[in-house]
N, C-alpha and C positions, 0 to 999 in steps of 0.2 A: 431614431426612426420618427420622421415627421408625418403628422396627418392633416388633412385639409379642414377648413373651418366652415365650409358652406352648409346648405341645407341637406335634408334627407328625404328620400322617397322610400316608402316601405309598403310591400304588398303581402298579403296573408289573409287568413280567414278572420272573419268578424262573427263573434259567437254570443248568444245569450247563455250565461251560465246559471243553472239552478242548483244551489249547493245545499246539501242536507247533512246536518252534523248534530251529533255524531252517530255513526252507524258502525256498530262492532261486528254484528253478523247479520246476514240478510235473513228477513223474516220468511216464515213459510207462505206459500200462496194463499190468498184469502184472509190472511192475518193482518192486523194492524199494529204498528209500532210507533210509540211516542218518541220524538227527537227534540233537542233543544232548538234548533235553528233550520228554517228553509228560507234561503234568501236569493234574490236574483242579483246578478252582477255582470259587469262587462267582461267577455270572455274571448278567447281566440288569440292565437299567436301573434297574428298581424296586429290586431286591435290593441292587445295590451302592450306590445312593444311600441307602437306609435303612441298611445296614450302615455306611456313612461317618458318617452323623448319629449313629447309636449309639455308634460308636467315638469320636466327638468329644464325647460326654457328653449329647447332646440327646435327650429322650424322644420316641421315634418309635414309631408303629405302621405295619405294612405289610399292605396288602390284596392278595391275589394267589392264585395256585394253584401246587401242585405235584402230581406223581403219587405214588400210594402205593407207592413203590419206593426202591431204594437211593440213587439220586441225589436224590430228594426229602428223604430222612432227612438226608443228608450237608448239603444247603443249609439246612434248618431248624436243624440244630446249628451251623452256622456264623454264621447270623444270630442266633440265640439267644446265641452267645458274645459278641456285641457289645451285648447288651441290647435287642435289637429285639422289640417286642410283636408276637407272631404270632397274636393271637387271630382276626384277619381273614383268615388264610391258610387256604384250602381244600385238604385233602388229598383228592384225587380217586381213588377206586378205579377200576382199570381204565386209567387214563390214564398216559401216559408223561410224565415230568417234561421240560419244554422243555429242549432241549440244542443246543449249539453246538460245532462243531470248528472251531478258529481256526488258520490256518496264519500263522506269523509269520516275516518274513525279518529279516536283521542290521540293517536300517534301521528296525526296529519297525513296518514297513507290515504290514497284515493282510488276510487273506481269510477270509471266514466261511462255513460251511455250517451252516445251522440248521434244526431241525425245531420248530414251535410247540408241539405236544403240549398240555399242560396249560394254556398261555396262552390256549388257545381257549375256556376254561371261565370265565375271570374276568368277572364281571358287574358292573355299577354297583350293584346291590342290596346286595351284600355289604359296601360301604363305608359305615361308620357314623361320623358325626362326634359323639363324646361329649364330656363336660366336659373342660376344661383344654387343649383344642386351639386353636391360633392359625394354623396353616398347614395347607394341603393342596397337596401336590406330585403332580402328574400325570405320572409317567414313561412313557416309550414309548407314546404315544397310537397311533402307527401300527402297533404290534406286537400289540395286543389288539384282536381283531375285534369283540368284543361290547361292550367299553368303548368303543370308537370310536363305535359306533351310539348310546350313550347319554351321550356325553361331556357334551353341552350341558346336560342336565339334572342331571348329577352336578355340574359346576361351579356351576350355578345353587344347588343345595343348599349347596354349600360357602360360596358368598357370602351366602345367607341365614342360615347359621350364623356369619357374622362372620369368616371365615377369610381370610387372605392366600392368594390362589391363584397357583400357579406350574406351568409345564407345559414339558416337554422333548420336542421333536418326535420325534426319530430319523428314520431313513430311512423313506419310504413305498413299500413293494414293489407297491402296488396302483396308484401313479401319481396318485391324487386330490389329494394335496397340499393346495392352499389351498381346494379345494371342502369339505373337512371341517375344516380348521383355521380358515378365515376367520370362520365364524359364532361361533367360541370366543374371538376376539381380545377382544372388549369385556368378557369375563368374566376376563380374566387380569391380575393384577397384575405378573406376570413371566413373560416368555418366554425360554427358553435355546434357541439354535439353532446349529448349527455352520455353517461356510462352505459346505459341500456342500449341506446342506439349504436354506440361505439362497438360493442360486442356483435351486433348483427352486421355492421359494415366493415370493421377492421379485425374481427376476431379476438378482441382484447378490450378490456376497460381500463387499462392501466396507462398513465400519462405518457411515458416514452414510447411504447410501441404504437399507441394511437397517433401521437404527434408525428412519428416517423412515417407511418402508413400514409397519412393524407399529405404530408409535404412532399413525399416521394411522388405523389400524384399530381404535384403542381399547386397545391394550396399554400398561400403565402403564410397565413397565421392560423394556428389551430387552437381553439379554446374548448377544453373539455370541462363540462359542468359536472361536478361531483356531489351535489346535493349538500348534505350537512359536512362533508368533507372539504368543502371549498371548490376551487377549481384549479386547472393546470393549463399553462400556456406554452405553446412550441412556435418559435419563429426563428428566422435566420440569425438572430442576435443572440439566441440561447433559449433554454427552457427554464420555467420556474413554477412554483405552486404558491398559491395564496389561501389560506385557511378561512373557513366560514367564521362568522361572528357568532358567538354564544348568545343567542337571544330565545325567548320563549315562543317557540313556534306553534301556531295554531293551525295554519293551512298553508301548504306549499303549493296551491294552484297559482299558477302565473310566475312562480318564482324564476324559472328559467327565462321567460319573456322579459321580465323586468331587468334581469341581468343583462340580456342583450341590449335593451334600451339604454341602461346605464353605461354600459361599456362603450357603445357607440357616441353617446352624449359626452363622455369623458374624452375620447379620442378627438372629437370635434372641439372640445374646449382647450386642446393642447396638452393634455395630461401625458406624461411618459407612460409607456405600455404597462409597467407595474403599478404604477399609481391608478391608472385607468381600471384595472383589474380590481384593485381593492375598492375603489369608488363603485364598480358594478357590484361587488359582493356587499357592499352596504346598502344599496338600493334593494337588492334581493332580501337582505335581512329586515328591512323595513316591511316588505311585502308579506312576509310569513308571519308577521306578528298580527295580522287581521285576516278575517274571512274575505275571500275574493282575491282575484289576480291583480287587481289595480288600486283597491281602496287603501292600501298601506303606503303607496308611493309618496315620498316627500319631494319638496322642492329641491333645486340644485345646492343653494346656499345652506338650507337646513341639512342636507345630506353631508356636505362638506364639514359642517360644524360637528355633527354626530361623529364623523370619521375621525376629526382632529382630536376630539375627546378622547378617543381610543389609542392614540399614540401613532407612531410611524409604522408599526406591524413589522412584518419580516420581509 
C-alpha cells in the first residue's frame, strides 16, 4: 500500500489546557488543596495533531478558531513555533478561546472541564484545499458543532480534490455517535478511534470486531488506539497489533492526537503501514513522558533514532 508525499490540511479544535497535577480526589466545596503543578499548555485535538505534524517536519495547515485574547495569542505562538501554517485559523473578536481544565492523578488518569468557546465558530467554508496537499485530517468531529453539521460535504470536497482523508472521532457529548459518523464512513480512507469511543460506536472495544464494523461501512483503514496496550490496525491487506512502549508515563493528555500526527507523518514519509504504526506509537510514547499534550513531541530523526535503538519490534 503506497501513500502520497504531499502536505496536510488539518481541522479541529484549538484549546488552552490548564493542567493540574496530582489530584487524587476532589476536595470539598470551600476547601483548598495544594498540588504540585498547575501549568498551561497547547491543547485541542486539531492543534496537537497539527503541532505534531509540524514538529515532525511535515508541511501542515490548520483550520480552526481562537478568541482574540491572551490564550488565543499564546496558542498561535506555540503552533507557529512548530511551523504550522495558520492562514485558515480565524481569530474571533469577542469570543473566548476554547479552554480545558484537566485534573490528573498519579496514574495519569484525567478528568476534564471544558468550555467550547471559539470552537463553536469553526465552519466548513473556512477550509480550503490548495495546491500541494495530499491529506485532509478531520480531528475532533464531535467537538465542533458547525463542522459536524457540514462534515459530509467537507469530506466530499476533500475526496474531489484527490486527498487521502482521515478522521479522529473523540467523545460525543451529544450521544449521537454513529448517527453522525455512519454516513461519513464511505468517505474515509482512515479512521482513528479509541476503545471507549469504539464501545459507543461499534458495541465492542476489541480489535477484530471494531475493524470489521467500520470496514464493512466503507472505511479503508481502521486504527484502534488502546492506550497502554498499544494499537490495532485493520486494512484490506490484513490486521495486526503493535504494543505500546514501556516508558514512565506522567500525563496521557494528547497521546492519541500525537499518535495521529505521527502516523500521518510516517505515511507521508513513505513508511510501510506496520512501520508507520510503530513510529506513531513512539511519538505517543514521547508525549506521555511530559506534562501537556505537545511538549514531549520530538523531531522526526530523533524519533527514528529512539525507535531504532529499541529494535525491529513485532
